[in-house]
C-alpha positions, 0 to 999 in steps of 0.5 A: 390920707386925703393928700394921697387920694386927692389926685385920684379924685381930682383926675377922676373929677376932670374925666367925669366932668369932661365926659358928661360935658361932651354928652351935654354938648352933643345934645345941644349941638346941631347934628351937622355940627357934630359931624364936622367936629368928629370929621375934624378930630377923628374921622374914623367914626364916620367912615364906612370902611376899616380905617387905615393905620395912619387914620388911627395913629394921626389923632393920637399923634396930634394929641401927643404933640399938643401934650408935649407942646403944653408940657414944655411951654413956660406958661401953657404947662399949667393948662396941660390937664386941659388937653386930657379934659378936652379929650374927655369932652370929645369922647363924650360927644362921640359917645353920644353920636355912636349911641344915637346911631343905633347900628353902632352899638358894638363899635361903641361898647367894644372899641370906642368907650373902653379905649377912649376911657383908657386914653383919657385916663392915661393923658390925665395921669401923665399930665398930672405927673409932668406938671402937678398943680401948684396946690399939690405940694411935691418937689420937682425931684420927687416927680416920677419920670419912671412912672411917666415912661411906663404910662407912655409905654402903656399908651403906645401899646394901647395904640397898637392894640387898637390897630389890631382890634379895630378891623375885627370890631368894624366887621361886626 
């Protein structure tokens, strides 16, 4: 039982530690530094206007390209879950930022929190399936490439859903 549930607890732990670490970092960082980090990684949060499709796709595209780079590299593949965890840290930093902006409650509750939760969870799941930790006894033939494909398709559909939902949320 424990060997089957270990990956769930492991990935959930990475997600929670990343998110809480991001909230902690937000509380310790100066406000202008937080704005620079957000502007550098995902400037949609700072924009007053409805973000364009390119502005919404670019952060996801960069994440996916880094993910593929790590997954195909001989040494970096063992740090692939770091990308999902760092994404959760950024999620926490931005969550603190949006909560502190009292006018951004609906954007946080209806857009940022649920979408980033699913994005981070999918990244961690795909990373775990692509490169299982060395301590996890699973042969290379037993890896589920079909599962990776399905999760990747869900990720792409989620990007499309975000592009559809974002103009309505931004109008609230």
